C-alpha positions as CSV (number, residue, x, y, z in Angstrom):
1,M,50.8,2.3,74.2
2,T,52.2,5.6,75.2
3,H,55.1,7.1,73.4
4,E,57.4,6.4,76.3
5,N,56.7,2.7,76.3
6,R,57.2,2.2,72.6
7,L,60.4,0.8,71.3
8,S,61.9,1.4,68.0
9,S,62.3,-1.5,65.6
10,T,66.0,-1.4,66.0
11,E,65.7,-1.4,69.8
12,R,63.3,-4.4,69.7
13,T,65.7,-6.2,67.4
14,R,68.6,-5.4,69.7
15,Q,66.7,-6.7,72.7
16,L,65.7,-9.9,70.9
17,E,69.3,-10.5,69.8
18,E,70.5,-10.0,73.4
19,S,67.9,-12.4,74.7
20,I,68.9,-15.0,72.2
21,A,72.5,-14.6,73.0
22,R,71.8,-15.1,76.8
23,A,69.7,-18.2,76.0
24,M,72.5,-19.6,73.8
25,E,75.0,-19.0,76.6
26,R,72.8,-20.8,79.1
27,Y,72.4,-23.7,76.6
28,R,76.1,-24.0,76.1
29,N,76.9,-23.9,79.8
30,D,74.3,-26.6,80.5
31,F,75.6,-28.7,77.7
32,E,79.2,-28.4,78.9
33,A,78.1,-29.3,82.5
34,V,76.3,-32.4,81.2
35,R,79.2,-33.4,79.1
36,E,81.7,-33.0,82.0
37,N,79.4,-35.0,84.4
38,S,79.0,-37.8,81.8
39,A,82.8,-38.0,81.3
40,R,83.3,-38.2,85.1
41,L,80.6,-40.9,85.5
42,R,82.0,-42.9,82.6
43,A,85.5,-42.8,84.1
44,A,84.2,-44.0,87.4
45,R,82.2,-46.8,85.8
46,E,85.1,-47.9,83.7
47,A,87.4,-47.9,86.8
48,L,84.9,-49.9,88.7
49,E,84.4,-52.4,85.9
50,A,88.2,-52.8,85.6
51,E,88.5,-53.4,89.3
52,N,85.7,-55.9,89.3
53,A,87.2,-57.7,86.3
54,S,90.6,-58.0,87.9
55,T,89.1,-59.1,91.2
56,H,86.9,-61.7,89.5
57,V,89.8,-63.2,87.6
58,A,92.1,-63.3,90.6
59,S,89.5,-64.9,92.9
60,R,88.1,-67.3,90.4
61,T,88.2,-70.9,91.5
62,P,87.5,-73.9,89.3
63,I,83.9,-75.0,89.4
64,R,83.3,-78.7,89.6
65,K,80.4,-80.0,87.6
66,A,78.0,-82.2,89.4
67,R,77.7,-85.7,88.0
68,R,74.4,-86.9,86.8
69,T,73.4,-90.2,88.1
70,A,71.0,-92.4,86.1
71,G,67.4,-91.8,86.9
72,T,67.6,-88.4,88.4
73,Y,66.5,-85.6,86.2
């Protein structure tokens, strides 16, 4: 290495810390995006389940059981 390309120990440490800080910021942003998307999907699923449950109860008709006759199994 030439003298111009060498970095001092403190400069290398500073660059490493900056790199770590950038990586942590990306990690936090990705985590927050996943959490927001999960919350949005959960809300949509719960709304759909509630709609289906109310529709199912309202349209439910009594089911007649078939009678068994002797000899048919």
